C-alpha positions in Angstrom: -30.8 10.7 13.0 -32.0 7.5 14.1 -30.7 3.9 14.0 -31.7 2.0 10.8 -33.3 -1.2 12.1 -30.5 -3.6 11.0 -28.2 -1.3 13.2 -30.4 -1.3 16.2 -31.1 -5.3 15.7 -27.2 -5.6 16.1 -27.2 -3.2 18.9 -29.5 -4.8 21.0 -27.6 -8.3 20.7 -24.7 -6.6 21.3 -25.3 -4.9 24.8 -27.2 -8.0 25.3 -23.8 -9.7 25.0 -21.5 -7.9 26.5 -23.5 -6.0 29.3 -21.9 -6.8 32.9 -18.9 -8.1 31.2 -15.8 -7.5 33.7 -13.8 -6.1 30.8 -16.6 -4.8 28.4 -14.2 -3.7 25.5 -12.7 -7.1 24.9 -16.2 -8.6 25.1 -17.7 -6.2 22.8 -14.3 -6.7 20.0 -14.9 -10.6 20.3 -18.5 -9.8 19.8 -18.0 -8.2 17.0 -15.5 -11.0 15.5 -18.1 -13.5 15.8 -20.7 -11.2 14.4 -18.7 -10.3 11.4 -17.7 -13.7 10.5 -21.2 -15.3 11.3 -22.5 -12.8 8.1 -19.6 -13.9 5.9 -20.3 -17.2 6.7 -23.0 -18.0 3.8 -21.2 -16.1 1.3 -19.7 -17.4 -1.6 -17.3 -14.6 -2.4 -16.2 -11.6 0.1 -17.0 -8.4 -2.2 -17.2 -4.8 -1.7 -21.3 -5.0 -1.4 -21.1 -8.0 1.1 -18.9 -6.0 3.2 -21.7 -3.0 3.5 -23.4 -5.2 6.7 -19.6 -4.2 8.3 -20.5 -0.6 8.4 -23.6 -1.2 10.7 -22.0 -3.8 12.8 -19.5 -1.4 14.1 -21.7 1.3 14.2 -23.9 -1.0 15.9 -20.5 -1.8 18.6 -19.7 1.9 19.4 -23.4 3.0 19.9 -23.7 -0.4 21.9 -20.0 1.0 24.2 -21.9 4.4 25.0 -25.3 2.5 25.8 -23.0 0.0 28.5 -20.8 3.1 29.7 -17.5 2.6 27.7 -15.7 4.9 25.7 -16.7 5.2 22.5 -13.3 6.2 21.6 -11.7 3.5 23.2 -13.8 0.6 22.0 -13.6 2.0 18.3 -10.1 1.3 17.8 -10.9 -2.3 19.3 -14.1 -3.4 17.2 -13.0 -1.9 14.2 -9.6 -3.9 14.6 -12.0 -7.0 15.1 -14.1 -6.6 11.9 -11.2 -6.1 9.8 -9.2 -8.9 10.9 -12.8 -11.0 10.7 -13.2 -9.8 7.2 -9.5 -10.5 6.0 -9.6 -14.3 7.7 -13.0 -15.3 5.9 -11.3 -13.8 2.5 -12.5 -10.5 2.0 -10.1 -7.3 1.0 -8.4 -5.0 3.7 -9.2 -1.8 2.2 -12.3 -2.1 1.9 -13.0 -3.6 5.2 -11.0 -0.9 6.5 -13.0 2.2 5.0 -16.3 0.2 5.8 -15.4 0.0 9.4 -14.1 3.1 10.2 -17.2 4.6 8.4 -19.5 2.9 10.6 -17.2 3.9 13.9 -17.7 7.5 12.5 -21.5 6.8 12.1 -21.7 5.4 15.7 -19.9 8.6 16.8 -22.3 10.6 15.2 -25.6 8.6 16.4 -24.4 9.2 20.0 -23.0 12.2 20.2 -19.5 11.4 20.3 -16.3 13.3 19.2 -16.2 12.5 15.5 -12.7 13.4 15.0 -11.5 11.3 18.2 -13.4 8.3 17.3 -11.8 8.4 13.2 -8.4 9.1 14.3 -8.9 5.9 17.0 -11.0 4.1 14.3 -8.0 4.4 11.4 -5.4 3.4 14.1 -7.5 0.2 14.8 -8.1 -0.9 10.8 -4.0 0.5 10.4 -3.1 -2.0 13.3 -5.5 -5.1 11.9 -3.8 -5.0 8.6 0.0 -4.7 10.2 -0.8 -7.5 12.2 -2.2 -9.2 8.9 0.8 -8.2 7.0 -1.2 -6.0 5.0 0.1 -2.4 3.2 -0.6 0.1 6.0 -0.3 2.9 4.0 -3.0 2.3 1.8 -5.1 1.2 4.4 -4.3 4.7 6.1 -5.1 6.7 3.1 -8.2 5.0 2.1 -9.7 4.7 5.8 -9.1 8.6 6.7 -11.2 8.9 3.2 -13.8 6.6 4.3 -13.7 8.8 7.9 -14.1 11.9 6.1 -17.4 10.4 3.9 -18.8 9.5 7.1 -18.2 12.9 9.1 -19.3 15.1 5.7 -22.5 12.6 6.5 -23.1 13.4 9.3 -22.3 17.5 9.2 -20.1 20.2 8.5 -18.9 20.1 12.0 -18.2 16.4 12.1 -16.7 16.8 9.1 -14.2 19.8 10.1 -13.6 18.0 13.2 -12.8 15.2 11.8 -10.3 16.6 9.6 -8.9 18.9 11.9 -8.1 15.8 14.4 -6.5 13.4 11.6 -4.3 16.6 10.5 -2.7 17.0 13.9 -2.4 13.5 14.9 1.3 12.8 15.5 0.0 8.5 15.1 -0.6 9.3 11.3 1.2 10.6 8.3 0.5 13.8 7.8 1.4 13.7 3.9 -1.2 10.6 3.9 -4.1 12.5 5.9 -3.4 15.3 3.5 -3.6 13.3 0.1 -6.6 11.7 1.5 -8.1 15.2 2.1 -7.7 16.6 -1.0 -9.3 13.5 -3.1 
């Protein structure tokens, strides 16, 4: 799959921002937060449709991580956390932000041939971490982020979907009953 022109443009900006940084993941996290905040600045109401760009920013960040030689799994947690925090700070919904951000991370893994299951797990943990730090309901965020990861993986292909389901069901860091519930729909 080829990157959309929007994602490719964001990726180019992110790569130029983080290339050569001593701590690429921290630089990428801050660049994602800045990018999300910038995209929401002139929006009067932060609703579901205005948050579609969050997925693009996170997808571009995951692709950027690979391009600059950083682990896409490690980067996924931090960039999703940054995106969710930025959206909530701007008045957006934590569940929608988490779902969009996790979906973007999984799409990014698909673009670079990364392990969709491990990226999904890392991204979900980033969303849950951000939600917890923001005092939001982590149980609902977990379930909806799992749903977003599965939908994004299924859109990549059946192998990616299987990988995500298998990894999430085996993850000790996620409540198994929430994962099973999300998988069943």
